[in-house]
N, C-alpha and C positions, 0 to 999 in steps of 0.2 A: 504493500500500500504506500510505501514511501515514494515510489515513482509517480503514482497517481497524485498524491498530495503535492509533490514538487511541481508537477505539471499544472495542476489547478492554481496553485499559488503563483507560479511564474506568469501564467497567462493573465491572471488577475492583476498582478503588479504592473505589467506592461500597460494595460489599459488605465489603471489607476494613475500611473505617472503621466501618461498622455493627457488625461482629463484634468489633472492638477495643473499642468503647464498651460493647457488651453484656457482654463478658468482664469489663471493668473494673468495671462496675456490679454484676454478679453477685457477683464476688469481694469487693468492698467490703461488700456487703450481708451476705454470709456472715461476713466478718470482724467486722462491727459486731455481729451477733447473738451471735457467739462470745465477743468480748472486752469489749464495752461494759458489760454488767452488772458485771463485776469492776472496770472502770476507774472507774465512777461512784462507787465507794466511796472513791476518792481525790480526784476533782475532777468538777465539773459545768461547767467552762469549755468552751463550745462551740468556741471558736477552737482551743484546744489539741487537743481530741478530733478536730476536723476535719482539722487538720494531720497528726495521727498516722495516721489512716486513709488520707488522700490520698497520703501519702508511700509507701504500699505499692504505688501504681500502677506506678512504674518496675520493681519486681521482677516484678510480674504481666505487665507489658509484655514483658519479656525472656523469662520462663520459658514463656509461652503463645504466643510468636511462631510456632513451627512449626505449632501447631494452628490458629492464625488464618490462616496462609498456606494451609494445606491446605483448610480449610473455604471460604475465599474462592475458591480455585481450583475446588473441587467445585461450588459454586453457579454460578460463571460457566460452567463446561462444561455443567452441567445446563440452564442457560438457552439456551445456543447449540444444544444438541441438542433441547431441547423445542420450540423454534420453528423447527427445521430450518435454522438459520443456519449451523451447521457443515457440513451437507450441501451447502448452496449454495456455501459457500466452497471446499469440496473439489471440487465440480463445476466451479468456475472455474479449477481447476488449482493451487490453493494447498494446500500440504501441511500436515498437522497441526503439524509442527515449526515451520513458518513462521508458522502461525496463533498459536502460543503464544510465539513469540520475545519479544514485549514483556513477557510474564510472567517469562521467564527473566532478562531484563535487569533488571527491577524486583526480582526475588528476589535477584540478585547484589548490587545496590546496597543493598537492605534488609539483607542479611546483613552487609555491611561496616558499615552504620550500627549494627546491633544489637551488633556486636563492640565498637565504640568507645563506644556508649552504655552497654553493660553494664560496660565497663572503667573508665569515668570517672564517669558520672553516677550509676549504681546504687550504688556504695559510699558516695558522699557522701549520697545520699538515705537509705540504710539507717542510716548513722551518725547523721544528724540525727534520724531517727525514734526511734532508741534513746535519744538525748539527751532528746528530748521526753518519752518514757515514763518514764525513770528519774529525771531531774532535775526537769522541770517538772510532771509529773503525780504521781509518787510521792514527790518531794522527797528523793530519795536523793543521796548524794555519788557521782558517777560517777568512776571512776579514769581519769585522763587517761594516754594512752600516753607522754606526756612528763613526767608526774609520777607516778612509780611507787615502790613500797616492797617490801621483802623480795624482791629479785631474785636468782634463781639462774640462772647463765648459764655455758655452756661456750664458751671461746674457742680460739684457735689454740694449738698446742703443748701440749695437755693441761693447759690452765690453767682452773681453776674460779673463777668470780667469785661471791661472796656480798656483795650490796650492800644496805645497810639502807635507803637512800633515793636516788633518782635524780631530779634536776631537769633536764629536757631543755631548758627555756627558758634557764636560767642555765648549763647544761652543767656541773653539779657533781655529785659523789658524796659520800655520807656513810656512816659506819660500814662501812668497807671491809675485806673479808677475801678475799685472793686466794691460792689454793693452786696450786702447780705440781707436777705428778707426773712421775716418770720413765716414759717411754712403754713401755719393755720390762719393767722390774721392778715398776712400779706403786708405787714408794716416793715419799713426799713429798720433794721436793728443795728447795723453798722455800715459805715462808709469809710473806705480806706483810699487815700490818694497818696501817690508817691511819684517822684521824678524818675526813678529807675530802680530796677531790681536785678540781682545776679543769682544764678542757680549754683549753689555750693552745698556739697555734702547732702544731696537729695532734699534741699530746702531752698525756697526763695528768700533771699536777704533783701528786704526793702530798705531803701535809703532815702533820707529826707522825707520821712513818712508822717502823715497826719491821719489819726484815727478818730472818727467821730462816732459816738455811741448814742442810740436812740431808744426811747421807751414809749410805746403807744404813739409812735410817730413824732415824739418831741425829743429835741436834742437834750441830752443829759450830761455829756462830757466831751471834751476835746483833748487829745493827747498828741504830742509831737515827739518823734524819735529820729535820731540820726541814722540808726540802723536797727532793724528788728525782723524776726522771722515768726510766723504764726503757724501753729500746728494744723489748723483747720483749712489752710490753703494747700490743698492736695494736688492741684493741677501741676503737670510736668511740662517741660518743653516739647516732648513728643506729642502731647495732647494738642498743642497748638499746630503742630505739623500735620497731624492726621486729620484735623478738622477742615483742612484746606483741600484734601484729596477726595476725589469722587470714588465710589465703590469700584468703578471700572479700572481705575488706575492703581488700586490696591491688590496685592495678592491675597490668598486665602487667609493667611495668618494675620496680616495687617487688618483686614476687614473684620476678622473674628475678634481681635483685640479692640477695635473701634466699637463694635457692637457691645462688648462687655462694659466699656466706659459709658456708652449711652444708657445701658441698663442701670448702671450704678447711680447715675445722676437723675434718673427718672424720665429721660427723653424717649420719644418714640424711635424704635429701631426696626419696625416691621419690614420696610422696604429693603434695608440693608441685609436683613436676615434672609429674605427671598433671594437676593442677589448672591448671598453666600452659598445657599444650597444649589443655585443654578450653576455655580462654578464647578460643581461636581456632577450634577445631573445632565447638563447639556452635552458634554463629551460622549456620554454613553448612548446618545442618539445614533452614533456610528455603529454600535453593536446591534441595536434594535432594528435599524433600518435595513440591515442585510437580510433579515428574515423574509422581507417581502420580495426578494429575488428568487426564492426557492421555486415558486410555481412555474416559472418560465422553463425550468429544466425538464418539466414533465410534459410540455406542449409539443405536439408533433410538428415536424418541419413544414408540413403542408397546411398547418392550421392557419386559418385566416384571422385568428384572434391574437397572434403574437404582437402586432402593432398596438392593439388595444391594451395588452398587458403592460407594455412599455409606458403607455399613457397613464394607466392606472397606477403603476409603480411610482412614476414621477409625481403624479398628483398627490399620492399618499405622503410623499416626502414633504411637499410644500404645505399640505394640510397639517402635518405634524408640527412644522415650524410655526404655522399660524396659531394652532391650538396652544403651543408652548407660550407664545406671546400673550394670548388671551388668559391663560392660566397665571402667567406672571402678573398681569394687570389685576386679576381677581385676588391674588396674594397681596399686592400693594394696597388694595382697598379692604383687606381683611375679610373678604368673603371666604377665602380658603386660608388654611394655616400656611405659613411659609414653606414647611416641609412638603405639604401636599401640593402646593402651587408649583414647586420645582419638579416633583417626581410624578405627578398625576399623568402627564402626557406619556412619559416612559412606561408607566404601568398599563395604560390603555392600549398603546400601540404595541407594547411587548406581548400582551395577551392576544391581540389581533394577529400579530406575526406568528405566534405559536400555532394559532388556528390554521393559518396558511400552510405551515410546515406539516401539520398533522394531515390535512386534506391532501397535500401533495404526495404523502406516503401511501395513501389509500389507493 
């Protein structure tokens, strides 16, 4: 069986590579025609423009992976059926499931690869692409998440931070206004103002600090300090950095840590939790979608329905992606739990795919 497995996998990988390259070329051409005229008003540097468009490939590679997997499987099954190879294999006592086992193994490995590739390589590629466009092509100053201004941030214990400037490299704050509210009465209980603060020994050291205390909304005391640290100020420099990044630009561990912080301070984190589960569930669409290629291996070469099966298979793939987006929206609006929103399409189409496989064996 090793010869048959090697043959199946080799033929599949040939088609898979061609389709991947075709998709990449097609989407880059479309992107060039759409964006290049506007970009030429800023620069004609071929190297910069080439880098910008080529850095889009990782995104296309991830987002089109289920479609590529489906089309590759369909072309392979069509070839096996067209030349009666699938009939010969089944006549020798090999089941359809055993015939496509190499594809299942490859799809599983590829799903895991896409999960890690999309989690680590894709955010870096998109970030660098954005840097090339804004800084090198348009000549704009791009805000660094570690060099931010005018920050409004909610921390633990109903503490609101208004920071004029944050330097994440030096771990310093400037023009600081921190307001603490009473959780039940919503009165201000304390207001801290400071010219600057430095992160030392896991604490913020506030300098030239004024602390005003309130009771029932009335000022009861004012204290001035040259330097002071407060135990209830638990925000860290990393919190200011993470609050500036979108879930798409975070990897799994960064997003999970960000969700934990939102949970601690009582902020809503439902959308972020849906995105977290999708980072794992979406890549496994590659494994599920291959199930819908199986029926084509059982269709006779003379069958007039082969073209219809291709149409149905491709339609199923796009329906899957559409339902995935709908499920994601339902998760955002708390109609579905985050876990269910991310995995429900996989469960539905996984069961449907298994039905296809069982019927193909009959």
